[in-house]
N, C-alpha and C positions, 0 to 999 in steps of 0.2 A: 503493501499501501505507501509507503513509504518513497518508493524506490518510484512508482509511479508518478506521484506527485512530484518530485524532482524531475522529473524524466520532463513533464510535462510543463513546469515550470521552465526549464532552461529552452525548449523549442520556442515556448513565448517569447523567451525573454531575447532569444537570439533573431527573431523579427523584427524586435523595436529599433535598433541600428539604423534601419533602414528607411524609418518613421524620420526619425532624429535627423538623417542627415537633408532630406526633406524638407522638412521646418528651418535648417539650419540656413537653406539655401534662399528658404520664400523668404526668411527674417530677413535676409541682407542684402535682399532687392531692394529699388525704390520703389514708391507707392504710384508711381505715374505706371508699370507695368502691371498689364493684367493678372498677376499672381496672387492678387489678395484670394480669392476661392480655392485657388487650390493648397494657398499654406491652411487655411481653418478646414479644409477635407484633411491635410496631413494631418493637422492637429487632434483632429477625430477619431482618424482610424487610428493613432497612438494611443488615445482616452479608453477606444472598444477592445487593443488589443489587450489591456490594461487592464480594465476590467472582465475581458475571458480569463487571462490569468488569476485573479483574486476569485473569480467564481471556478475555477477548475481545480482551485488549488485547496478549497475547502469543500469539492465534490457538489456543489450545487446542480441540480441536475438542468435548470433553465441554462445553467454556462457551457454546457456542450453543445446547447444547439444552437448558440448563440456563438462558440467558436467555431461551429461548421461556416456558420452565417459570416462571419466576418471572414473565414477562411477565402469562402462563395467569392468574396466581395474583392479581397485582395487577385486572386486567379485571375479575374476580370480584369483588374487594374493592370496584372503583367500582358495579361494577353493585347491589352489597351497597347501596351509601350512595347508589345512586339511588332503591331502593323505602326505604332511611330517612328519607330529606329528599327525598320529589319535588320539584318543582318549583325547587328552589334551584340548580342546576347541580352544584352537588357531585360525585355522583357523573359527567357529563359531562367537567368537568375534570381529575377522577381518573385519568379512563380517558384521556385526547389520550395522553398521556407512555409508557403502556405500547401503546398502540395504536401509535404512531407507530414504536416498538422493532421491535414485531412485522410492520409495512413492512418495515420497513428491513432486517430481518436476513432475510427473505424476499425480497429482491433478488435477481436474479440474479448478481449478482457479488460480492456478501456471499458469499451462501447456496454459490456455488461456490470459498470460502477452506475452507470448512468444516465439507462435507461430501464427502466420496467420491464419487465419480466420476458428480457432478451434472452436470456440462459435456458430458461424455456424454449425459445423459437429455434434457437441454435442446437 
């Protein structure tokens, strides 16, 4: 149980530097550029990952669904980066951590901790 919590926290914390880097980039731009909305969305994404991490750490049932939704948005964002910067690998590198989080959260042992009756179905 403790190993699971540590692994979940580690995976989620590894995804936070990408959000911090975007926040620093947006915060350093001038107000005349059209990056204000993206800065707000980067901050909101970082806060969403933190909420998911704390919820998963305390084994809250809602946190599993919330983390899946946040990871889904992160994969969609990585897809948009793939379309915007083809051939650079930015989209691929942005998709690695959310994909690992989704795969880990859907593993049998982890899903049984958060979904009622999952052991009976499997």
